C-alpha positions in Angstrom: 15.1 -12.4 9.9 12.7 -10.7 8.6 11.1 -11.7 5.4 9.3 -8.7 3.3 6.0 -9.0 1.1 5.6 -6.3 -1.2 1.6 -6.1 -2.9 2.5 -4.1 -5.7 0.3 -0.8 -7.1 0.1 -0.3 -10.5 3.1 -0.1 -12.7 4.6 -2.5 -10.3 3.7 -6.1 -12.0 6.7 -7.2 -12.3 8.9 -5.9 -8.9 12.7 -6.5 -10.7 13.9 -7.7 -7.2 13.2 -10.9 -7.0 16.3 -13.8 -8.0 16.0 -17.4 -8.1 12.6 -16.8 -7.8 9.1 -19.0 -8.5 5.3 -18.2 -8.7 3.2 -20.6 -6.2 -0.3 -20.8 -5.6 -1.4 -20.0 -2.0 -4.8 -21.4 -1.1 -6.3 -18.9 1.8 -10.3 -19.9 3.3 -10.7 -15.7 1.4 -10.5 -17.3 -2.2 -7.6 -16.6 -4.8 -5.7 -14.2 -4.6 -4.9 -11.3 -7.0 -2.7 -13.3 -9.3 -0.2 -16.4 -8.4 2.3 -15.2 -5.8 6.0 -14.6 -7.0 8.9 -16.1 -3.5 12.7 -15.5 -3.9 15.1 -13.5 -2.3 16.8 -10.2 -2.7 20.5 -9.2 -1.6 19.8 -12.3 1.1 16.5 -11.3 2.1 13.1 -13.4 1.1 10.4 -11.5 -0.6 7.5 -12.1 -1.4 5.8 -10.2 -4.2 1.5 -10.1 -5.0 0.2 -7.6 -7.9 -2.8 -6.3 -6.2 -4.3 -5.8 -9.4 -3.7 -9.0 -10.8 -0.8 -9.4 -14.2 -2.4 -7.0 -16.7 -4.3 -4.9 -14.0 -7.3 -6.5 -14.5 -9.3 -6.5 -11.3 -10.6 -2.8 -10.5 -9.9 -1.9 -7.0 -13.2 -2.8 -5.3 -12.4 -6.2 -6.9 -8.8 -6.9 -5.2 -9.2 -10.1 -3.0 -7.5 -7.7 0.1 -8.0 -10.5 2.4 -6.4 -13.4 0.6 -3.7 -11.2 -0.2 -2.9 -10.4 3.0 -3.8 -13.6 4.7 -1.6 -15.5 1.9 1.4 -13.2 3.1 0.8 -14.0 7.0 1.0 -18.0 5.6 3.7 -17.2 4.0 5.3 -15.8 7.3 6.0 -12.4 5.7 6.9 -10.3 9.0 6.4 -6.7 6.9 4.7 -5.8 4.1 5.6 -2.5 1.7 2.9 -1.3 -0.8 3.5 1.2 -3.3 0.3 2.6 -5.3 -0.4 5.0 -7.1 -2.3 8.5 -5.3 -3.8 11.9 -6.7 -2.7 14.9 -4.5 -4.8 17.1 -2.6 -2.6 19.9 -1.7 -0.1 22.1 -3.7 2.9 21.0 -2.1 2.1 17.0 -2.9 3.6 17.2 -6.2 3.4 14.9 -8.9 6.0 13.1 -9.1 6.4 12.9 -5.1 6.6 9.6 -2.7 4.5 10.3 0.3 4.8 7.9 3.5 1.4 7.1 4.5 0.5 7.5 8.6 -3.6 8.8 8.3 -6.7 7.7 5.9 -10.2 8.5 5.9 -12.2 5.6 4.6 -15.0 6.2 2.3 -15.5 2.6 0.7 -18.1 1.7 0.9 -18.3 -2.6 -0.5 -15.4 -4.0 1.3 -14.8 -6.8 4.1 -12.6 -5.4 6.2 -12.1 -7.8 9.0 -11.0 -11.6 8.9 -13.0 -11.6 12.1 -17.1 -12.8 11.9 -19.6 -15.2 13.3 -18.6 -16.2 16.7 -15.6 -14.0 17.2 -15.1 -10.0 16.8 -12.0 -8.0 16.5 -12.3 -4.6 17.5 -8.3 -3.9 15.8 -6.8 -0.1 17.1 -5.9 1.3 14.0 -5.3 5.2 15.5 -2.0 5.0 14.1 -2.6 2.7 10.8 0.9 2.4 9.3 3.9 1.3 10.7 6.4 4.0 12.1 9.1 1.9 11.8 9.1 1.0 8.5 8.4 4.7 8.2 11.3 5.8 9.4 13.1 3.3 7.7 11.4 4.6 4.6 12.3 8.5 5.2 16.3 7.5 6.3 16.6 6.3 2.7 14.5 8.5 0.5 17.0 11.7 2.1 20.1 9.8 1.6 18.8 9.0 -1.8 17.7 12.6 -2.7 14.0 11.6 -3.8 11.7 13.8 -3.6 9.0 12.7 -1.2 6.8 13.5 2.0 7.5 11.6 5.6 3.6 11.8 6.2 0.0 12.0 4.4 -3.6 11.7 5.3 -4.8 9.8 2.5 -9.0 9.9 1.6 -9.3 5.9 0.1 -12.6 6.3 -2.4 -14.0 2.9 -3.3 -13.3 3.5 -7.2 -13.1 2.8 -10.0 -13.9 6.1 -11.0 -11.9 9.4 -10.6 -13.3 12.3 -7.8 -16.0 15.1 -8.8 -14.9 18.3 -8.6 -17.2 18.7 -5.5 -15.9 15.7 -4.1 -12.2 16.7 -4.2 -12.9 20.5 -2.8 -14.6 18.8 0.4 -11.5 16.5 0.7 -9.4 19.7 0.8 -11.5 21.3 3.4 -10.9 17.9 5.0 -7.1 19.0 5.1 -6.4 15.6 3.5 -3.3 16.0 1.7 -3.5 12.6 -1.0 -6.4 10.3 -2.4 -6.0 6.6 -3.5 -8.1 3.6 -3.8 -6.8 0.6 -2.1 -5.0 1.8 1.2 -7.8 0.5 2.9 -8.7 -2.3 4.2 -4.9 -3.6 3.2 -3.8 -1.9 5.9 -6.6 -2.5 8.5 -6.4 -6.6 7.2 -2.5 -6.4 7.8 -3.2 -4.9 11.3 -5.1 -8.3 12.2 -2.7 -9.8 10.9 0.3 -8.7 13.2 2.3 -7.7 10.3 4.2 -4.6 10.2 2.5 -2.5 6.8 3.2 0.9 5.1 2.2 2.5 2.3 5.0 4.0 -0.6 2.0 6.4 -2.5 3.1 8.0 -5.9 1.9 11.0 -6.6 0.9 10.9 -9.9 -1.6 13.9 -10.6 -3.6 16.5 -8.5 -6.7 15.1 -8.7 -9.6 17.4 -10.5 -9.4 20.6 -7.7 -6.9 22.4 -9.7 -8.7 24.5 -12.0 -5.9 24.5 -14.1 -5.0 20.9 -14.3 -7.3 18.4 -15.8 -6.4 14.6 -15.2 -6.0 12.0 -17.7 -5.0 8.5 -17.8 -2.1 9.1 -20.2 -0.6 11.9 -17.9 -0.9 9.5 -15.2 0.4 6.4 -16.5 3.5 9.1 -17.5 4.2 10.1 -13.8 3.4 6.5 -12.7 6.0 5.2 -14.7 8.7 7.6 -13.6 7.7 6.6 -10.1 8.4 3.5 -10.2 11.3 3.5 -10.9 12.1 5.6 -8.0 9.8 3.2 -6.3 12.0 0.3 -7.0 15.1 2.5 -6.2 14.0 2.9 -2.5 13.1 -0.4 -2.3 16.5 -2.1 -3.4 18.1 0.2 -0.7 15.7 -0.3 2.1 14.4 -4.6 2.0 17.9 -5.1 3.1 17.9 -2.6 6.2 14.7 -3.9 7.6 14.9 -5.8 10.7 12.4 -8.0 12.8 12.3 -6.0 15.3 9.8 -6.6 18.3 6.9 -4.0 16.5 3.7 -2.9 18.2 2.3 -4.2 15.6 3.1 -7.6 16.2 0.9 -7.3 19.1 -2.3 -6.0 18.0 -4.3 -9.1 18.5 -3.6 -9.2 22.3 -6.4 -6.1 23.3 -8.6 -7.1 20.3 -10.7 -10.0 20.2 -13.9 -10.5 21.9 
């Protein structure tokens, strides 16, 4: 059976999905996870939840222990990771309140370890298709059925943060034809691929970044829309999770030709 991991983004510190849950500490070679790991069940499916930024959003995007979080998921035999996160929009058609199932990224981070491998072994992981097609198709199918406003694909510019972009940066990313902008997809998705775990982001659009001249990004506005998006994400997760099968996805063979 599939075992589902949720790495919760902003506003999803309490996943609201777990039954018979308990919190455990998972030791990893890469230090502590963002917080205690919560394990339990949902509709008979084993579930593992880690709050990406810690309880109370105590970690900024650069401080998130990405390697520890994903390693803990692997240690607990998670087969699929769903990763909700808040993002800004770089296009009119990606509207505030939409969900986007990101399939590509452009990495603009500068301070993050992106591999479990070092020392005497190098891993050249293929990341041409970063997200899991199987999970993206599942999310798309359920979002349609639930009539949730969503985008089946999207290219996310991942910035270091925690600051927001300048207008010059935002307009540059728009020239690159990127769709959304966020701060956490990298290196999370890369590490999941190295761990051979199926991974898919559920991007929750909260604002139009700063490129839109008649729109100003404020933290209050982001939090308001984010809370509305969390309800949609929970609804989607509650429908998708019981339908995920432990399939023989290509994600699970990522290391076959990657290690030197």
